[in-house]
Every structure is written in structure tokens, then in C-alpha cells.
Biopython code that builds the backbone (N, CA, C, O; Angstrom):
import numpy as np
from Bio.PDB.StructureBuilder import StructureBuilder

atoms = [
    (1, "MET", "N", (0.779, -1.097, 0.194)),
    (1, "MET", "CA", (-0.127, 0.026, 0.149)),
    (1, "MET", "C", (0.843, 1.641, -0.198)),
    (1, "MET", "O", (2.052, 1.670, 0.030)),
    (2, "HIS", "N", (0.243, 2.637, -0.650)),
    (2, "HIS", "CA", (1.515, 3.548, -0.507)),
    (2, "HIS", "C", (0.032, 4.633, -0.499)),
    (2, "HIS", "O", (-1.152, 4.630, -0.836)),
    (3, "ALA", "N", (1.240, 5.645, 0.244)),
    (3, "ALA", "CA", (0.446, 6.958, 0.475)),
    (3, "ALA", "C", (1.202, 8.022, 0.375)),
    (3, "ALA", "O", (2.424, 8.020, 0.230)),
    (4, "LEU", "N", (0.407, 9.068, 0.458)),
    (4, "LEU", "CA", (1.345, 10.036, 0.058)),
    (4, "LEU", "C", (1.674, 11.064, 1.613)),
    (4, "LEU", "O", (0.985, 11.130, 2.631)),
    (5, "GLN", "N", (2.891, 11.719, 1.304)),
    (5, "GLN", "CA", (2.573, 11.865, 3.361)),
    (5, "GLN", "C", (3.494, 13.108, 2.784)),
    (5, "GLN", "O", (4.318, 13.205, 1.875)),
    (6, "LEU", "N", (2.907, 14.070, 3.828)),
    (6, "LEU", "CA", (3.231, 15.373, 4.208)),
    (6, "LEU", "C", (4.330, 15.120, 4.931)),
    (6, "LEU", "O", (4.344, 14.274, 5.825)),
    (7, "THR", "N", (5.446, 15.911, 4.566)),
    (7, "THR", "CA", (6.788, 16.139, 5.601)),
    (7, "THR", "C", (7.180, 17.533, 6.307)),
    (7, "THR", "O", (7.953, 17.787, 7.231)),
    (8, "LYS", "N", (6.370, 18.310, 5.533)),
    (8, "LYS", "CA", (7.096, 20.005, 6.103)),
    (8, "LYS", "C", (5.972, 20.367, 5.089)),
    (8, "LYS", "O", (5.447, 19.671, 4.220)),
    (9, "PHE", "N", (5.757, 21.648, 5.449)),
    (9, "PHE", "CA", (5.009, 22.826, 5.031)),
    (9, "PHE", "C", (5.643, 23.526, 3.798)),
    (9, "PHE", "O", (6.843, 23.796, 3.836)),
    (10, "GLY", "N", (4.874, 23.843, 2.673)),
    (10, "GLY", "CA", (5.609, 24.793, 1.825)),
    (10, "GLY", "C", (5.371, 23.994, 0.682)),
    (10, "GLY", "O", (4.642, 23.002, 0.716)),
    (11, "ASN", "N", (6.156, 24.523, -0.661)),
    (11, "ASN", "CA", (6.017, 23.822, -2.019)),
    (11, "ASN", "C", (5.589, 22.343, -2.086)),
    (11, "ASN", "O", (6.052, 21.480, -1.341)),
    (12, "PRO", "N", (4.627, 22.116, -3.082)),
    (12, "PRO", "CA", (4.205, 20.482, -3.073)),
    (12, "PRO", "C", (5.268, 19.473, -3.214)),
    (12, "PRO", "O", (5.682, 18.427, -2.716)),
    (13, "GLY", "N", (5.484, 20.288, -4.106)),
    (13, "GLY", "CA", (6.974, 19.797, -4.826)),
    (13, "GLY", "C", (7.878, 19.316, -3.712)),
    (13, "GLY", "O", (7.905, 18.088, -3.791)),
    (14, "ASP", "N", (8.464, 19.645, -2.930)),
    (14, "ASP", "CA", (9.258, 19.666, -1.883)),
    (14, "ASP", "C", (8.866, 19.027, -0.415)),
    (14, "ASP", "O", (9.696, 18.545, 0.356)),
    (15, "SER", "N", (7.349, 19.118, -0.154)),
    (15, "SER", "CA", (6.907, 18.739, 0.577)),
    (15, "SER", "C", (6.158, 17.410, 0.808)),
    (15, "SER", "O", (5.900, 16.990, 1.936)),
    (16, "VAL", "N", (5.853, 16.826, -0.245)),
    (16, "VAL", "CA", (5.254, 15.216, -0.659)),
    (16, "VAL", "C", (5.885, 14.254, -1.028)),
    (16, "VAL", "O", (6.656, 14.387, -1.978)),
    (17, "SER", "N", (5.764, 13.244, -0.503)),
    (17, "SER", "CA", (6.426, 11.981, -1.152)),
    (17, "SER", "C", (5.377, 10.786, -0.875)),
    (17, "SER", "O", (4.534, 10.595, 0.002)),
    (18, "LEU", "N", (5.779, 10.105, -1.952)),
    (18, "LEU", "CA", (5.060, 8.977, -1.725)),
    (18, "LEU", "C", (5.630, 7.739, -0.730)),
    (18, "LEU", "O", (6.578, 7.105, -1.195)),
    (19, "ALA", "N", (5.241, 7.428, 0.309)),
    (19, "ALA", "CA", (5.352, 6.537, 1.175)),
    (19, "ALA", "C", (4.856, 4.958, 1.358)),
    (19, "ALA", "O", (3.662, 4.749, 1.144)),
    (20, "SER", "N", (5.513, 4.077, 1.658)),
    (20, "SER", "CA", (5.010, 2.591, 1.494)),
    (20, "SER", "C", (4.351, 2.538, 2.941)),
    (20, "SER", "O", (4.803, 3.121, 3.926)),
    (21, "ARG", "N", (3.299, 1.808, 2.913)),
    (21, "ARG", "CA", (2.241, 1.346, 4.124)),
    (21, "ARG", "C", (1.870, 0.250, 4.030)),
    (21, "ARG", "O", (1.433, -0.310, 3.025)),
    (22, "GLN", "N", (2.073, -0.341, 5.542)),
    (22, "GLN", "CA", (1.492, -2.132, 5.767)),
    (22, "GLN", "C", (0.122, -1.559, 5.695)),
    (22, "GLN", "O", (-0.243, -0.438, 6.051)),
    (23, "THR", "N", (-0.746, -2.771, 5.037)),
    (23, "THR", "CA", (-2.188, -3.009, 4.679)),
    (23, "THR", "C", (-2.650, -2.943, 5.948)),
    (23, "THR", "O", (-2.534, -3.977, 6.607)),
    (24, "PRO", "N", (-3.045, -2.191, 6.363)),
    (24, "PRO", "CA", (-3.930, -2.189, 7.510)),
    (24, "PRO", "C", (-5.037, -3.452, 7.694)),
    (24, "PRO", "O", (-5.735, -3.664, 6.702)),
    (25, "GLU", "N", (-5.264, -4.324, 8.896)),
    (25, "GLU", "CA", (-6.275, -5.092, 8.938)),
    (25, "GLU", "C", (-7.250, -4.156, 9.712)),
    (25, "GLU", "O", (-6.895, -3.303, 10.526)),
    (26, "PRO", "N", (-8.485, -4.428, 9.354)),
    (26, "PRO", "CA", (-9.732, -3.543, 9.948)),
    (26, "PRO", "C", (-10.001, -4.122, 11.231)),
    (26, "PRO", "O", (-9.737, -5.267, 11.598)),
    (27, "ASP", "N", (-10.591, -3.144, 11.909)),
    (27, "ASP", "CA", (-11.320, -3.985, 12.974)),
    (27, "ASP", "C", (-12.938, -3.976, 13.365)),
    (27, "ASP", "O", (-13.777, -3.599, 12.546)),
    (28, "PRO", "N", (-13.250, -4.379, 14.550)),
    (28, "PRO", "CA", (-14.830, -4.727, 14.148)),
    (28, "PRO", "C", (-15.540, -3.331, 13.632)),
    (28, "PRO", "O", (-15.187, -2.204, 13.981)),
    (29, "GLY", "N", (-16.467, -3.601, 12.851)),
    (29, "GLY", "CA", (-17.589, -2.561, 12.371)),
    (29, "GLY", "C", (-16.606, -1.736, 11.369)),
    (29, "GLY", "O", (-17.277, -0.967, 10.680)),
    (30, "GLN", "N", (-15.281, -1.674, 11.099)),
    (30, "GLN", "CA", (-14.580, -1.285, 10.134)),
    (30, "GLN", "C", (-14.465, -1.935, 8.701)),
    (30, "GLN", "O", (-14.573, -3.161, 8.694)),
    (31, "LEU", "N", (-14.188, -1.085, 7.034)),
    (31, "LEU", "CA", (-13.823, -1.741, 6.434)),
    (31, "LEU", "C", (-12.731, -1.805, 5.576)),
    (31, "LEU", "O", (-12.351, -0.661, 5.325)),
    (32, "LEU", "N", (-11.875, -2.897, 4.861)),
    (32, "LEU", "CA", (-11.097, -2.445, 4.391)),
    (32, "LEU", "C", (-11.423, -1.739, 2.695)),
    (32, "LEU", "O", (-12.173, -2.358, 1.940)),
    (33, "ILE", "N", (-10.755, -0.380, 2.239)),
    (33, "ILE", "CA", (-11.195, 0.024, 0.760)),
    (33, "ILE", "C", (-9.793, -0.352, 0.439)),
    (33, "ILE", "O", (-8.901, -0.523, 1.270)),
    (34, "ASP", "N", (-9.657, -0.498, -1.246)),
    (34, "ASP", "CA", (-8.681, -0.754, -1.983)),
    (34, "ASP", "C", (-9.382, 0.818, -3.015)),
    (34, "ASP", "O", (-10.400, 1.004, -3.682)),
    (35, "VAL", "N", (-7.968, 1.809, -2.584)),
    (35, "VAL", "CA", (-8.878, 3.206, -3.147)),
    (35, "VAL", "C", (-8.186, 3.209, -4.808)),
    (35, "VAL", "O", (-7.015, 3.243, -5.186)),
    (36, "HIS", "N", (-9.025, 3.177, -5.292)),
    (36, "HIS", "CA", (-8.815, 3.400, -6.828)),
    (36, "HIS", "C", (-7.876, 4.814, -7.356)),
    (36, "HIS", "O", (-6.764, 4.778, -7.884)),
    (37, "ALA", "N", (-8.604, 5.896, -7.069)),
    (37, "ALA", "CA", (-8.256, 7.389, -7.064)),
    (37, "ALA", "C", (-8.676, 8.313, -6.126)),
    (37, "ALA", "O", (-9.732, 8.177, -5.509)),
    (38, "SER", "N", (-7.854, 9.325, -5.964)),
    (38, "SER", "CA", (-7.987, 10.333, -4.334)),
    (38, "SER", "C", (-8.230, 11.906, -5.456)),
    (38, "SER", "O", (-7.626, 11.920, -6.529)),
    (39, "PRO", "N", (-8.509, 12.280, -5.336)),
    (39, "PRO", "CA", (-8.256, 13.888, -5.927)),
    (39, "PRO", "C", (-7.785, 14.574, -4.823)),
    (39, "PRO", "O", (-7.864, 14.227, -3.645)),
    (40, "ILE", "N", (-7.098, 15.960, -5.470)),
    (40, "ILE", "CA", (-6.217, 16.833, -4.644)),
    (40, "ILE", "C", (-7.020, 18.106, -4.708)),
    (40, "ILE", "O", (-7.015, 18.759, -5.752)),
    (41, "HIS", "N", (-7.765, 18.532, -3.573)),
    (41, "HIS", "CA", (-8.422, 19.696, -3.481)),
    (41, "HIS", "C", (-7.597, 20.713, -3.352)),
    (41, "HIS", "O", (-6.412, 20.706, -3.018)),
    (42, "PRO", "N", (-8.516, 21.876, -3.729)),
    (42, "PRO", "CA", (-7.405, 23.201, -3.667)),
    (42, "PRO", "C", (-7.583, 23.317, -1.754)),
    (42, "PRO", "O", (-7.277, 24.437, -1.344)),
    (43, "SER", "N", (-7.960, 22.458, -0.800)),
    (43, "SER", "CA", (-7.829, 22.514, 0.441)),
    (43, "SER", "C", (-6.461, 21.939, 1.113)),
    (43, "SER", "O", (-5.939, 22.320, 2.161)),
    (44, "ASP", "N", (-6.043, 20.966, 0.266)),
    (44, "ASP", "CA", (-5.106, 20.127, 0.373)),
    (44, "ASP", "C", (-3.695, 20.923, -0.128)),
    (44, "ASP", "O", (-2.513, 20.747, 0.168)),
    (45, "ILE", "N", (-4.101, 21.491, -0.663)),
    (45, "ILE", "CA", (-2.755, 22.391, -1.714)),
    (45, "ILE", "C", (-2.427, 23.140, -0.006)),
    (45, "ILE", "O", (-1.458, 22.817, 0.681)),
    (46, "HIS", "N", (-3.327, 24.018, 0.349)),
    (46, "HIS", "CA", (-3.393, 25.355, 0.924)),
    (46, "HIS", "C", (-2.977, 24.767, 2.414)),
    (46, "HIS", "O", (-2.520, 25.468, 3.317)),
    (47, "LEU", "N", (-3.265, 23.110, 2.510)),
    (47, "LEU", "CA", (-2.650, 22.376, 3.930)),
    (47, "LEU", "C", (-1.163, 21.969, 3.780)),
    (47, "LEU", "O", (-0.381, 21.881, 4.726)),
    (48, "ILE", "N", (-0.823, 21.700, 2.305)),
    (48, "ILE", "CA", (0.455, 21.501, 2.287)),
    (48, "ILE", "C", (1.363, 22.927, 2.243)),
    (48, "ILE", "O", (2.589, 23.035, 2.245)),
    (49, "ARG", "N", (0.653, 23.655, 2.216)),
    (49, "ARG", "CA", (1.676, 25.030, 2.035)),
    (49, "ARG", "C", (1.701, 25.993, 3.390)),
    (49, "ARG", "O", (2.374, 27.002, 3.601)),
    (50, "GLY", "N", (0.795, 25.366, 4.173)),
    (50, "GLY", "CA", (0.793, 25.588, 5.391)),
    (50, "GLY", "C", (-0.366, 26.479, 5.787)),
    (50, "GLY", "O", (-0.585, 26.742, 6.969)),
    (51, "PHE", "N", (-1.382, 27.112, 4.422)),
    (51, "PHE", "CA", (-2.195, 28.536, 4.838)),
    (51, "PHE", "C", (-3.598, 27.976, 5.457)),
    (51, "PHE", "O", (-4.436, 28.814, 5.794)),
    (52, "TYR", "N", (-3.867, 26.655, 5.611)),
    (52, "TYR", "CA", (-5.086, 25.843, 6.290)),
    (52, "TYR", "C", (-5.317, 26.204, 7.616)),
    (52, "TYR", "O", (-4.399, 26.117, 8.432)),
    (53, "GLY", "N", (-6.188, 26.514, 7.869)),
    (53, "GLY", "CA", (-6.678, 26.930, 9.406)),
    (53, "GLY", "C", (-6.204, 26.300, 10.500)),
    (53, "GLY", "O", (-6.285, 26.687, 11.666)),
    (54, "LEU", "N", (-5.615, 25.134, 10.006)),
    (54, "LEU", "CA", (-5.132, 24.257, 11.087)),
    (54, "LEU", "C", (-4.006, 23.194, 10.721)),
    (54, "LEU", "O", (-4.145, 22.495, 9.717)),
    (55, "ARG", "N", (-2.544, 23.041, 11.795)),
    (55, "ARG", "CA", (-1.209, 22.587, 11.156)),
    (55, "ARG", "C", (-1.475, 21.580, 12.064)),
    (55, "ARG", "O", (-1.715, 21.657, 13.269)),
    (56, "PRO", "N", (-1.369, 20.225, 11.021)),
    (56, "PRO", "CA", (-1.500, 19.151, 12.009)),
    (56, "PRO", "C", (0.121, 18.374, 12.498)),
    (56, "PRO", "O", (0.890, 19.291, 12.209)),
    (57, "GLN", "N", (0.741, 17.573, 12.890)),
    (57, "GLN", "CA", (1.440, 16.861, 13.381)),
    (57, "GLN", "C", (2.180, 16.540, 12.306)),
    (57, "GLN", "O", (1.475, 16.381, 11.310)),
    (58, "LEU", "N", (3.471, 16.364, 12.101)),
    (58, "LEU", "CA", (3.704, 16.131, 10.556)),
    (58, "LEU", "C", (5.039, 14.591, 11.097)),
    (58, "LEU", "O", (5.753, 14.664, 12.097)),
    (59, "PRO", "N", (5.024, 13.617, 10.307)),
    (59, "PRO", "CA", (4.625, 13.561, 8.643)),
    (59, "PRO", "C", (3.182, 13.210, 9.601)),
    (59, "PRO", "O", (2.756, 13.101, 10.751)),
    (60, "MET", "N", (2.848, 13.139, 8.253)),
    (60, "MET", "CA", (1.110, 12.915, 8.212)),
    (60, "MET", "C", (0.692, 12.320, 6.580)),
    (60, "MET", "O", (0.949, 12.970, 5.566)),
    (61, "ASP", "N", (0.137, 11.227, 6.573)),
    (61, "ASP", "CA", (-0.914, 10.926, 5.073)),
    (61, "ASP", "C", (-1.752, 11.823, 5.088)),
    (61, "ASP", "O", (-2.393, 12.331, 6.008)),
    (62, "LEU", "N", (-1.699, 12.113, 3.313)),
    (62, "LEU", "CA", (-3.066, 13.623, 3.157)),
    (62, "LEU", "C", (-3.750, 12.401, 2.254)),
    (62, "LEU", "O", (-3.327, 11.287, 1.945)),
    (63, "GLY", "N", (-5.074, 13.147, 1.950)),
    (63, "GLY", "CA", (-6.457, 12.729, 1.299)),
    (63, "GLY", "C", (-7.135, 12.169, 2.161)),
    (63, "GLY", "O", (-6.781, 11.360, 3.019)),
    (64, "ALA", "N", (-8.459, 12.738, 1.870)),
    (64, "ALA", "CA", (-9.678, 12.343, 2.384)),
    (64, "ALA", "C", (-11.046, 11.928, 1.708)),
    (64, "ALA", "O", (-11.980, 11.419, 2.328)),
    (65, "ASP", "N", (-11.042, 12.213, 0.347)),
    (65, "ASP", "CA", (-11.728, 11.687, -0.667)),
    (65, "ASP", "C", (-11.241, 10.432, -1.198)),
    (65, "ASP", "O", (-10.046, 10.144, -1.143)),
    (66, "GLY", "N", (-12.089, 9.694, -1.697)),
    (66, "GLY", "CA", (-11.203, 8.896, -3.330)),
    (66, "GLY", "C", (-12.687, 7.640, -3.504)),
    (66, "GLY", "O", (-13.667, 7.532, -2.767)),
    (67, "VAL", "N", (-12.430, 7.074, -4.400)),
    (67, "VAL", "CA", (-13.087, 6.413, -4.945)),
    (67, "VAL", "C", (-12.679, 4.386, -5.345)),
    (67, "VAL", "O", (-12.049, 3.813, -6.233)),
    (68, "GLY", "N", (-13.280, 4.033, -4.402)),
    (68, "GLY", "CA", (-12.649, 2.920, -4.669)),
    (68, "GLY", "C", (-13.306, 1.120, -4.229)),
    (68, "GLY", "O", (-14.527, 1.263, -4.163)),
    (69, "THR", "N", (-13.044, -0.013, -4.006)),
    (69, "THR", "CA", (-13.676, -1.269, -3.849)),
    (69, "THR", "C", (-13.616, -1.994, -2.446)),
    (69, "THR", "O", (-12.455, -2.044, -2.040)),
    (70, "VAL", "N", (-14.272, -2.407, -1.832)),
    (70, "VAL", "CA", (-14.408, -2.719, -0.671)),
    (70, "VAL", "C", (-13.695, -4.026, -0.515)),
    (70, "VAL", "O", (-14.531, -4.910, -0.700)),
    (71, "VAL", "N", (-12.766, -4.432, -0.310)),
    (71, "VAL", "CA", (-11.886, -5.613, -0.377)),
    (71, "VAL", "C", (-12.311, -6.588, 0.582)),
    (71, "VAL", "O", (-11.898, -7.701, 0.255)),
    (72, "ARG", "N", (-13.219, -6.601, 2.028)),
    (72, "ARG", "CA", (-13.309, -7.283, 2.698)),
    (72, "ARG", "C", (-15.128, -7.090, 2.870)),
    (72, "ARG", "O", (-15.636, -6.341, 3.705)),
    (73, "PRO", "N", (-15.830, -7.853, 1.989)),
    (73, "PRO", "CA", (-17.316, -7.632, 1.936)),
    (73, "PRO", "C", (-17.346, -8.076, 3.099)),
    (73, "PRO", "O", (-17.469, -7.058, 3.780)),
    (74, "ASP", "N", (-17.316, -8.886, 3.736)),
    (74, "ASP", "CA", (-17.199, -9.964, 5.247)),
    (74, "ASP", "C", (-17.639, -9.004, 6.438)),
    (74, "ASP", "O", (-18.282, -9.196, 7.470)),
    (75, "GLN", "N", (-17.056, -7.945, 5.900)),
    (75, "GLN", "CA", (-17.045, -7.057, 7.588)),
    (75, "GLN", "C", (-17.924, -6.037, 7.381)),
    (75, "GLN", "O", (-17.865, -5.109, 8.187)),
    (76, "LEU", "N", (-18.982, -5.957, 6.217)),
    (76, "LEU", "CA", (-19.989, -5.028, 6.097)),
    (76, "LEU", "C", (-21.040, -5.637, 6.564)),
    (76, "LEU", "O", (-21.303, -6.807, 6.286)),
    (77, "GLN", "N", (-21.812, -4.829, 7.392)),
    (77, "GLN", "CA", (-22.775, -4.916, 8.633)),
    (77, "GLN", "C", (-23.873, -4.078, 8.053)),
    (77, "GLN", "O", (-23.652, -3.032, 8.664)),
    (78, "ILE", "N", (-25.039, -3.792, 7.189)),
    (78, "ILE", "CA", (-25.808, -3.301, 6.590)),
    (78, "ILE", "C", (-27.188, -3.175, 8.068)),
    (78, "ILE", "O", (-27.848, -4.160, 8.398)),
    (79, "GLY", "N", (-27.335, -1.910, 8.676)),
    (79, "GLY", "CA", (-29.155, -2.229, 9.234)),
    (79, "GLY", "C", (-28.514, -2.367, 10.638)),
    (79, "GLY", "O", (-27.317, -2.527, 10.875)),
    (80, "GLY", "N", (-29.620, -2.266, 11.598)),
    (80, "GLY", "CA", (-28.998, -2.337, 13.346)),
    (80, "GLY", "C", (-29.582, -3.542, 13.838)),
    (80, "GLY", "O", (-29.371, -3.902, 14.996)),
]
sb = StructureBuilder()
sb.init_structure("model")
sb.init_model(0)
sb.init_chain("A")
sb.init_seg("    ")
for serial, (resi, resn, name, xyz) in enumerate(atoms, 1):
    if name == "N":
        sb.init_residue(resn, " ", resi, " ")
    sb.init_atom(name, np.array(xyz, "f"), 0.0, 1.0, " ", f" {name:<3s}", serial, name[0])
structure = sb.get_structure()
């Protein structure tokens, strides 16, 4: 698994790198999703440059939106 990682605030070309990650094991009630695409929004650029309303602890993985496929449908419970 890979993730874009913000290592410092500033120019996106100097601040973001591709990092390898272990595939997480979902906890009960969670799903594992194979992300096919994740857009970069203007708010992401503001965060990377340090202009957003908050400055999270670094390093941090980027991305809040995405499109993907549920990998472990056995974890899915619909309804109560």
C-alpha cells in the first residue's frame, strides 16, 4: 500500500512524498477499501503550503476523499 505523505509545510513538490505502508487490518465494524483514485483539492494545497486553518503534526498521510472497492465485504453489516 502507498500513501502521499506530507513531511513539511511549503511547496508541494518539496513537501510531499510517496511512502509505503503496511496494509491495515480492519477492526470490527470497519471496512478495508482498495482506493483506485483520490483527488487533490484546493484545500489539500492550502494544507500542504501551511495556509489552512490548522497545522497537523507531521509527518501525516494526505487524502480525505477517494473512490475504491470494498476488499473485505464480509465485514460489511447493513442495518442495526
